[in-house]
C-alpha positions as CSV (number, residue, x, y, z in Angstrom):
1,X,99.5,-25.0,15.4
2,X,97.6,-23.4,12.8
3,X,97.4,-24.1,9.0
4,X,99.5,-21.4,7.9
5,X,101.8,-22.0,10.5
6,X,102.1,-25.5,9.4
7,X,102.6,-24.1,5.9
8,X,105.1,-21.6,6.4
9,X,107.3,-23.6,9.1
10,X,109.2,-24.9,6.2
11,X,109.8,-21.9,4.5
12,X,114.0,-21.2,5.1
13,X,115.1,-20.1,2.1
14,X,116.1,-16.9,3.7
15,X,118.0,-18.9,6.6
16,X,120.3,-20.5,4.2
17,X,121.5,-17.3,3.4
18,X,121.7,-15.8,6.7
19,X,123.8,-18.9,7.9
20,X,126.1,-18.4,5.3
21,X,126.5,-14.9,6.4
22,X,125.8,-13.7,3.0
23,X,122.2,-12.4,3.6
24,X,122.1,-8.8,2.2
25,X,118.5,-7.6,3.0
26,X,116.8,-5.0,6.0
27,X,119.9,-3.8,7.2
28,X,119.3,-0.7,9.6
29,X,120.6,2.8,8.2
30,X,121.4,5.1,10.9
31,X,122.2,8.4,9.0
32,X,120.4,10.3,6.5
33,X,120.6,9.0,3.0
34,X,123.4,10.7,1.0
35,X,126.4,9.0,-1.1
36,X,127.7,7.7,2.3
37,X,125.5,6.3,4.9
38,X,126.1,4.6,8.3
39,X,125.3,1.1,8.7
40,X,126.2,-1.6,11.2
41,X,128.8,0.8,13.0
42,X,130.6,1.9,10.1
43,X,130.7,4.4,6.9
44,X,129.9,2.7,3.7
45,X,129.5,4.2,0.3
46,X,126.1,4.3,-1.4
47,X,125.5,2.7,-4.7
48,X,122.1,1.4,-4.3
49,X,119.8,4.3,-3.5
50,X,117.4,5.1,-6.4
51,X,117.9,9.2,-5.0
52,X,119.2,9.9,-8.5
53,X,119.1,13.8,-7.9
54,X,120.6,13.4,-4.4
55,X,118.1,15.6,-2.8
56,X,117.1,13.0,0.0
57,X,119.2,15.1,2.7
58,X,118.8,18.7,0.9
59,X,118.4,21.3,3.6
60,X,115.1,23.0,1.3
61,X,113.6,19.9,0.9
62,X,113.7,19.0,4.7
63,X,113.1,22.3,6.1
64,X,109.7,22.4,2.9
65,X,109.1,19.0,5.2
66,X,109.1,20.7,8.8
67,X,106.6,23.6,7.6
68,X,104.3,21.5,6.1
69,X,104.6,19.5,9.6
70,X,104.1,22.3,11.5
71,X,101.2,23.8,9.5
72,X,99.2,20.6,8.6
73,X,100.5,18.1,11.5
74,X,101.6,14.9,11.1
75,X,99.0,13.3,8.8
76,X,95.5,14.0,7.1
77,X,93.5,11.3,8.8
78,X,91.5,10.1,5.7
79,X,91.4,9.2,2.1
80,X,91.6,11.8,-0.5
81,X,87.9,11.0,-1.6
82,X,87.0,12.3,1.9
83,X,88.8,14.2,4.7
84,X,92.2,13.8,3.2
85,X,92.8,16.4,0.6
86,X,94.9,19.2,1.6
87,X,95.4,22.3,-0.7
88,X,99.0,20.8,-1.2
89,X,97.9,17.6,-2.4
90,X,95.9,19.7,-5.1
91,X,98.8,22.0,-5.7
92,X,101.4,19.1,-6.3
93,X,98.9,17.8,-8.9
94,X,98.5,20.4,-10.6
95,X,102.5,21.1,-11.1
96,X,103.1,17.3,-12.1
97,X,100.3,17.9,-14.8
98,X,102.3,20.6,-16.3
99,X,105.7,19.0,-15.6
100,X,104.9,16.1,-17.7
101,X,103.0,17.9,-20.2
102,X,99.2,16.2,-19.2
103,X,96.0,17.8,-18.5
104,X,95.7,16.4,-14.9
105,X,97.5,14.2,-12.5
106,X,96.2,12.5,-9.2
107,X,98.7,11.8,-6.2
108,X,99.0,8.7,-4.5
109,X,100.5,7.4,-0.9
110,X,102.7,4.9,-2.7
111,X,104.2,4.6,-6.6
112,X,103.2,1.0,-5.9
113,X,99.6,1.9,-5.2
114,X,99.4,3.7,-8.4
115,X,100.0,1.1,-10.8
116,X,97.9,-1.2,-8.6
117,X,95.1,0.7,-8.3
118,X,95.0,2.4,-12.3
119,X,95.4,-0.5,-14.0
120,X,92.8,-2.6,-12.0
121,X,90.2,-0.3,-13.2
122,X,91.7,1.9,-16.4
123,X,90.9,-1.6,-18.7
124,X,88.4,-4.5,-17.9
125,X,86.3,-7.3,-19.5
126,X,86.8,-7.3,-23.1
127,X,89.7,-5.3,-23.2
128,X,93.7,-6.2,-23.4
129,X,96.5,-5.3,-21.6
130,X,99.8,-5.9,-22.8
131,X,103.3,-5.7,-21.0
132,X,107.2,-5.9,-21.4
133,X,107.8,-9.0,-19.6
134,X,110.4,-7.1,-17.4
135,X,107.6,-4.6,-16.0
136,X,107.7,-4.0,-12.5
137,X,106.1,-6.1,-9.7
138,X,103.2,-3.1,-9.3
139,X,102.4,-3.3,-12.9
140,X,102.3,-7.1,-12.7
141,X,99.9,-6.8,-9.6
142,X,98.0,-4.2,-11.1
143,X,97.3,-6.2,-14.3
144,X,96.0,-9.4,-12.3
145,X,93.5,-7.1,-10.5
146,X,91.9,-6.4,-13.9
147,X,89.3,-8.3,-15.9
148,X,91.3,-7.4,-18.8
149,X,92.9,-10.3,-20.7
150,X,96.6,-10.3,-19.9
151,X,99.4,-10.4,-22.6
152,X,103.4,-9.9,-22.6
153,X,106.1,-9.8,-25.0
154,X,109.7,-10.5,-24.8
155,X,111.5,-7.5,-23.1
156,X,111.9,-4.7,-25.8
157,X,111.5,-7.2,-28.2
158,X,109.2,-4.9,-30.8
159,X,108.9,-8.2,-33.2
160,X,107.2,-10.1,-30.4
161,X,105.3,-7.1,-29.4
162,X,104.1,-6.9,-33.1
163,X,103.3,-10.5,-33.1
164,X,101.1,-10.0,-29.9
165,X,99.1,-7.2,-31.3
166,X,98.3,-8.2,-35.0
167,X,95.8,-10.8,-33.7
168,X,93.8,-8.9,-31.4
169,X,90.8,-6.9,-32.3
170,X,91.1,-3.6,-34.1
171,X,88.3,-2.0,-32.2
172,X,89.3,-3.5,-28.6
173,X,90.7,-1.3,-25.9
174,X,94.4,-2.4,-25.9
175,X,96.8,-1.0,-23.4
176,X,100.5,-1.1,-23.5
177,X,102.2,-0.9,-20.3
178,X,106.2,-0.4,-20.3
179,X,108.7,1.0,-18.0
180,X,110.3,3.9,-19.2
181,X,113.6,2.8,-17.7
182,X,114.2,-0.9,-16.8
183,X,115.0,-0.4,-12.8
184,X,116.9,-3.7,-12.7
185,X,118.8,-3.9,-16.0
186,X,119.2,0.4,-16.7
187,X,117.9,0.1,-20.3
188,X,114.9,2.4,-21.8
189,X,111.8,1.2,-23.4
190,X,111.6,1.7,-27.1
191,X,109.4,4.2,-26.9
192,X,109.3,5.4,-30.6
193,X,108.6,1.8,-31.7
194,X,106.0,1.4,-29.3
195,X,104.6,4.4,-30.5
196,X,104.5,3.5,-34.3
197,X,102.8,0.1,-33.2
198,X,100.5,2.0,-31.2
199,X,99.5,3.7,-34.4
200,X,99.4,0.6,-36.6
201,X,97.3,-1.4,-34.2
202,X,94.9,1.3,-32.6
203,X,96.3,1.2,-28.7
204,X,97.4,3.2,-26.0
205,X,100.0,3.5,-24.1
206,X,100.6,3.9,-20.1
207,X,104.6,4.4,-19.4
208,X,106.4,4.2,-15.5
209,X,108.4,6.9,-15.2
210,X,109.5,6.3,-11.8
211,X,113.3,6.0,-12.8
212,X,113.0,8.3,-15.9
213,X,111.8,11.5,-13.9
214,X,114.8,13.6,-12.5
215,X,117.0,11.4,-14.8
216,X,115.8,12.1,-18.6
217,X,114.2,14.7,-20.4
218,X,114.0,19.0,-20.4
219,X,114.6,19.5,-16.6
220,X,114.0,16.0,-15.6
221,X,110.9,15.6,-17.4
222,X,111.3,11.9,-18.2
223,X,111.8,9.2,-20.6
224,X,108.6,10.3,-23.0
225,X,109.7,13.7,-23.0
226,X,113.3,12.2,-23.7
227,X,111.9,11.2,-26.8
228,X,109.7,13.8,-27.4
229,X,106.5,11.6,-27.5
230,X,105.0,12.7,-24.2
231,X,101.7,13.7,-26.2
232,X,101.5,10.0,-27.6
233,X,101.6,8.6,-24.5
234,X,98.1,8.4,-22.7
235,X,99.1,7.5,-19.2
236,X,102.4,8.8,-17.4
237,X,103.1,7.2,-13.9
238,X,105.7,8.5,-11.6
239,X,106.8,8.3,-8.2
240,X,108.5,10.5,-5.5
241,X,110.4,8.1,-3.7
242,X,113.4,8.2,-6.1
243,X,114.2,11.8,-7.9
244,X,111.5,13.9,-5.8
245,X,113.4,13.0,-2.6
246,X,110.0,11.6,-0.8
247,X,107.3,8.6,-0.5
248,X,104.1,8.5,-3.1
249,X,103.2,8.6,-6.9
250,X,100.9,9.9,-9.2
251,X,99.2,9.4,-12.5
252,X,98.5,11.9,-15.1
253,X,96.7,12.0,-18.2
254,X,93.6,13.7,-20.0
255,X,90.9,15.1,-17.6
256,X,88.5,12.4,-19.0
257,X,90.6,10.0,-17.9
258,X,91.7,11.4,-14.7
259,X,88.0,11.9,-13.6
260,X,87.3,8.4,-14.3
261,X,90.6,7.4,-12.4
262,X,89.5,10.0,-9.3
263,X,86.0,8.2,-8.6
264,X,87.1,4.5,-9.4
265,X,90.3,4.0,-8.5
266,X,90.4,1.7,-5.1
267,X,94.2,2.7,-4.0
268,X,93.3,6.4,-4.6
269,X,89.8,6.3,-2.9
270,X,90.1,3.6,0.1
271,X,94.1,4.8,1.0
272,X,94.7,7.3,3.4
273,X,96.4,10.5,1.6
274,X,100.0,11.1,1.5
275,X,101.3,13.0,4.6
276,X,101.8,16.9,4.7
277,X,105.7,16.4,4.8
278,X,105.9,13.9,2.1
279,X,103.9,16.1,-0.2
280,X,105.4,19.2,0.4
281,X,109.0,17.6,0.0
282,X,108.0,16.4,-3.0
283,X,106.9,19.7,-4.4
284,X,110.3,21.4,-3.1
285,X,112.5,18.5,-4.9
286,X,110.3,19.1,-8.2
287,X,110.9,22.7,-8.0
288,X,114.6,22.5,-7.1
289,X,115.4,19.9,-10.6
290,X,113.4,22.5,-12.5
291,X,115.5,25.4,-11.1
292,X,119.0,23.8,-11.1
293,X,119.5,22.0,-14.6
294,X,123.3,21.5,-13.6
295,X,122.0,18.8,-10.8
296,X,120.9,16.5,-14.1
297,X,124.0,17.3,-15.9
298,X,126.3,16.3,-12.8
299,X,124.2,13.0,-12.8
300,X,125.3,12.4,-16.7
301,X,128.6,13.2,-16.2
302,X,129.1,10.8,-13.1
303,X,127.0,8.0,-14.8
304,X,129.1,8.6,-18.1
305,X,132.3,8.0,-16.2
306,X,131.1,4.7,-14.6
307,X,129.6,3.5,-17.5
308,X,133.0,4.0,-19.1
309,X,135.0,2.8,-16.2
310,X,133.0,-0.7,-15.7
311,X,133.4,-1.3,-19.3
312,X,137.1,-1.0,-19.4
313,X,137.4,-3.2,-16.5
314,X,135.9,-5.5,-18.5
315,X,132.3,-5.7,-16.3
316,X,129.5,-7.4,-18.1
317,X,126.8,-4.2,-17.8
318,X,124.2,-5.4,-20.6
319,X,122.6,-2.3,-22.4
320,X,122.2,0.2,-19.7
321,X,121.5,4.0,-20.6
322,X,120.8,5.1,-17.5
323,X,122.2,6.0,-14.0
324,X,121.2,2.1,-13.0
325,X,124.2,0.0,-13.8
326,X,123.6,-3.8,-14.0
327,X,126.8,-5.8,-12.9
328,X,126.4,-9.2,-14.3
329,X,127.2,-12.7,-12.2
330,X,125.0,-15.0,-13.5
331,X,124.9,-17.0,-10.5
332,X,123.0,-16.7,-7.1
333,X,125.1,-17.6,-4.6
334,X,127.7,-15.5,-6.1
335,X,125.5,-12.7,-6.0
336,X,124.8,-12.4,-2.5
337,X,128.8,-13.2,-2.0
338,X,129.6,-10.0,-4.1
339,X,127.1,-7.9,-2.2
340,X,128.3,-8.9,1.4
341,X,132.5,-8.8,0.3
342,X,131.6,-5.3,-1.3
343,X,129.8,-4.3,1.9
344,X,132.7,-5.3,4.2
345,X,135.3,-3.1,2.0
346,X,132.9,-0.1,2.4
347,X,130.6,-0.1,-0.6
348,X,126.9,-0.7,-0.5
349,X,125.4,-2.8,-3.9
350,X,122.0,-4.4,-4.2
351,X,121.7,-8.0,-5.0
352,X,119.1,-8.7,-8.0
353,X,117.9,-12.3,-8.0
354,X,114.8,-13.9,-8.9
355,X,112.0,-13.3,-9.0
356,X,113.3,-9.8,-9.8
357,X,115.4,-11.4,-12.8
358,X,115.6,-14.7,-14.6
359,X,117.8,-17.4,-12.8
360,X,120.4,-17.2,-15.4
361,X,120.6,-13.2,-15.6
362,X,121.6,-12.4,-11.8
363,X,123.3,-9.3,-10.8
364,X,124.4,-6.4,-8.4
365,X,123.1,-3.3,-9.4
366,X,125.1,0.3,-9.2
367,X,123.1,3.0,-8.7
368,X,124.5,6.6,-9.3
369,X,123.2,10.0,-7.9
370,X,124.0,13.7,-8.7
371,X,126.0,13.8,-5.3
372,X,128.2,11.1,-6.1
373,X,131.8,12.2,-7.2
374,X,134.4,10.5,-9.5
375,X,136.4,9.6,-6.7
376,X,133.6,7.6,-4.9
377,X,132.8,5.8,-8.1
378,X,136.2,4.9,-8.8
379,X,137.1,3.7,-5.2
380,X,133.7,1.5,-6.0
381,X,135.1,0.1,-9.5
382,X,138.4,-1.2,-8.1
383,X,137.0,-2.9,-4.9
384,X,134.3,-4.3,-7.3
385,X,137.1,-5.3,-9.9
386,X,139.0,-6.9,-7.1
387,X,135.7,-9.0,-5.7
388,X,134.8,-10.1,-9.6
389,X,138.2,-11.1,-10.5
390,X,138.6,-13.5,-7.1
391,X,135.7,-15.1,-7.8
392,X,136.2,-15.8,-11.5
393,X,133.4,-13.9,-12.4
394,X,135.8,-11.6,-14.6
395,X,139.3,-11.9,-16.3
């Protein structure tokens, strides 16, 4: 047996939960993504999806993907840098840049690779990168690849951010990187205050809009637009795998910064380009959310209903202000048990444990789509209320 096998044969943390019958990960879905899906032979209500606009099963999106598959084939057989650029990619980049009010955009194969690649090269030796301590894992990995000095501040704590900034050289490049909507807790970045500190301490800002696009702002343009601060944000990142019903991601900025990234960002240059079907699906979803404002209105109607009902029933849901509703459990074992019992009762939710949260802040994540009905939400609330009460999590 080799060295790696010797090291990892003792890794059995997942197996403990498997043996207990509460392991919640990698379950196979055998239907389209929607408010109800088929899993393990029966139907469950899906409250674990990031498809906020509910477009993953939309026939127009599917038809656009089919059309691109027929015209361009199944893949591009190369990177954007060489033979992998389609006119579809170029058109989507133009539309995304206009959508988020930036000069230009670049499309990547995944949202994760956007943050990982951009942060590795957009700042370097002698620069500083400052992150919220609950930023997404892709931001963490990207900053680790950078030669910039890495700093962080307590979650959404503007006094702590200022404490970090005030000791840094005024003329040094200082990039504040933050999630627009925090993916586990559902709260928003304090972007107006961050912009004030940007001007006070001569900084730049990058916002991850993965969970903001399709949810906040005019026609779903994101948290930056929601606060009217798109022009104050230097780099806007987004993903296609949530509201845009596909897979992939993008970075948008001024023309000079995009020109630099286009020729230096390794996850862009050395990754195969996004597939024709995925690109066309994302573009069609982008058109739909702009043409159908009632879709986002409905998302907020059902979100506000769910927020009110969970609060009325005594759940601890933190500071969420989005379709991501954290139901705090504060115990790893109970978090897994809640997830299993909910699934047994026809409700799919996500377990959130370290390293996605602090050990004392474990939770189950209940997420809404525009296509959910109030009746579906109420069923979820009642099932979870009984489970939480039976386990002594709420009274």
